[in-house]
N, C-alpha and C positions, 0 to 999 in steps of 0.2 A: 504494500500500500504506500503510495507516494506521500511525501510530506514537504512542508515549507520549512526550511531551516534558515536561521539567522545567526551568522557568526560575526560577533561584534568585538570591537576593541578600541583602544586609543591608536594614534598613528605609530607606524613603524613596528607593528607587532607581527607582521608577516601574513596579513590577510590575503594579499594578492598572490604571494608565494603558495599559500595553502590552496587557493582557488585553482591555480595552474596545476598544482600537483593532483588535485581531485579530477580535473579535466583529463590529465594525462592517464590517470588510473582507469577512467572509463574507456578512453580511446585504445589503451593497451589491450583491453578485452574486447575490442571490436565494436564498441558502443559509441554512438554519435552524441556529441554535446553541442550546445549553443551557448556561447559566452556573450553576455550583454555588458555594455559599458556606456556611461552617459556621454553625450556628445560634447558637453562643456569641459570635460577633462581630456585635453589633447596634449598633455605633457610629453608623451612618448610617440606622438603621431596620431593621426585620425584612425580610429578603429583598431587601436593597439592597446592591449593590456600588458603591462610590464611590471616586474618586481624589482626591488632594489638590488637583488643579487644576480640580476641579468636574465632571468627567465622571461619569456614573452610569448604572446599568441595573438592571432587576429581575433577580433570581436565584432559584434554587430552593434553599431551606435544607435542610441535612442535619445530623443528629446523629451521634454516634459509633457508634450501634448500627444505623444505616441501611445497607441493602444498595444500593450505588450502581449496580451492574449492573442490579438489579431496577428501580431508580428510572429509569434511562435507558430500559429496555425499556417501562416504563409510559408514559413521556413519548412515545415513538415510537408506541405503540398509540393514545394519545389525540390526538396532534397531527401524526402523519405522519413522513416521512423526516427524519432528523437528520444534519447534515453535520459537526458538530464539538462536542465537549464541552470547556468551559473551567472549571477549578477554581481559585477564588481562595483565598488563605490555606491552601494545601495542606499546610503544615507540620502542620495540625491533623488531617489524615487519620490513620486507624488503619492498621496493617499490613494488615488484611483489606480495607480500602477501597482501598488502593493496588493490591492484587491484583485487586479488582473492576474498577477502572479499566483495568487491563491486559487484562481480559477484554472490556471494551468495545472495545478496539483489536483484539484477536486474534479474537474471535468475531463481532463486529458490523461490523468493518472501519471503525470511526469513529475519527478522530484525537482524542486527548485532550491538551490543553495545560494543564499544572498550573503554577501560580505560587505561590511561597512563600519563606519564610525558610529558610536552611540551618541556622543554630544559634540557640540561645536566649541569654539574658543571662549564662549561665554558660559559654558557649562549647561547649555540648553540642548534639548533633543532636536535633531534634524527631523524633518517631516517623515522621510522614509523610515528612519530608525524608530520613530514613535509608533508607527503602525505595524512595522515588523515585530517590535516587542509585544504589541497587543495581539497580533494575529498569527504569528508563526507557531508551528507545532513544536519545534525544538529550538531552544536558545542555547548558544554556547559562546562563552567568552574566550577569546584568544589573548593570552596574557603577554604583557611586556613590562619592562622595568624602568623606573624613574632613576635619574642620576643620584638620588638620595639613597637608593637601594630598596625603596619600597615599590610595591606594585603600582605601575602607572595606569590610571583610570581616566585621566582628563587630558585635554589638549590646550596648550597656550599658543596664541599667535603673538609673535614678537617682531620688533623692529630691528634695524641694523645694529643697534647697540645692545640687543638682548633684553630690552624692556618690554613688558607685556602691552599688547594692544587690546584695549577693552571696548572699542567702538568700531563700527564699520559694518559692511554687509556680511551676512552669515556665510555666504559662499564666496571664497576667494582662493582659487586654485594655487597650490604651492606644495613644497616638500620640506626638506630639512632646512631650507633657507628662510622659511616663514613659521614653521610649526614645530613644537617640541612636546612630547608626551611626558606627563608628570603625575605624581600622586596628588590626591586631593589637598593634602597639607601644603605641598609646594605650589599648587595652583592658587591657593589663597594667598600665600606669601608673595608670589610674583605678581598676581593680579592687583594686590593692594600696594604695589610699588616698594615692597620691602626687600627686593632682591632683583637680580637679573640672571639670565641664563645663557650659557654658551651654545651657539648654534652648531658649530662644527662638531660632528660626532666621529669617534675613533673608527678607523678602518679595521675590519677583522683580519688579524694576521693569518697568512697562509700556512705557517708552520710555527712550531715552538721556538725556532731559532730566529724568526723574523719579529723584531720588536714592534709593539704598537706605537703609533705616532705620539701617544701621551707619555711614553716611558722615557723619551729623550729629554 
């Protein structure tokens, strides 16, 4: 029986890496998948889903006024049976689109795996995340860590000096140059102007003999 899954986290927890791994697992078994990505996120090119560690795949772009149930039906009509739908950056879904994805599950019996942020830089729920939390059959947190050593559950938008930005549009596409995942305690501290945060993150060493940039 198909289900609607929502995998949520703060930034840089490996959501897209997990999505691409899931898609690969299906395809390795001869099963066809459809990856959806919002048109507004074109950091890696139009219709491309990419992870920070270099994995990437082609995806079907959608805008806020697209009917995702109709999109899935059209894909099946054109390319044949579909075994799984995966939605990247699903926080950008509209309420209607989350409902349409639930119809993919309930009417077409196709599992849908949605991956996205839970909250924005103000600590508020995104529209897509709000309704995925309300309507998904399964909720799973993908964990990441704050520079303090605590679990990171929130996202801070920062300026060039590492100071928190507390006003502005909810949606402003960016990566490590604009956003940092932190614990709730750090979110309060930085948002209240009682600290700043370093934007540049350490590169994972390729071997034990290769030092991290922070060790020099």
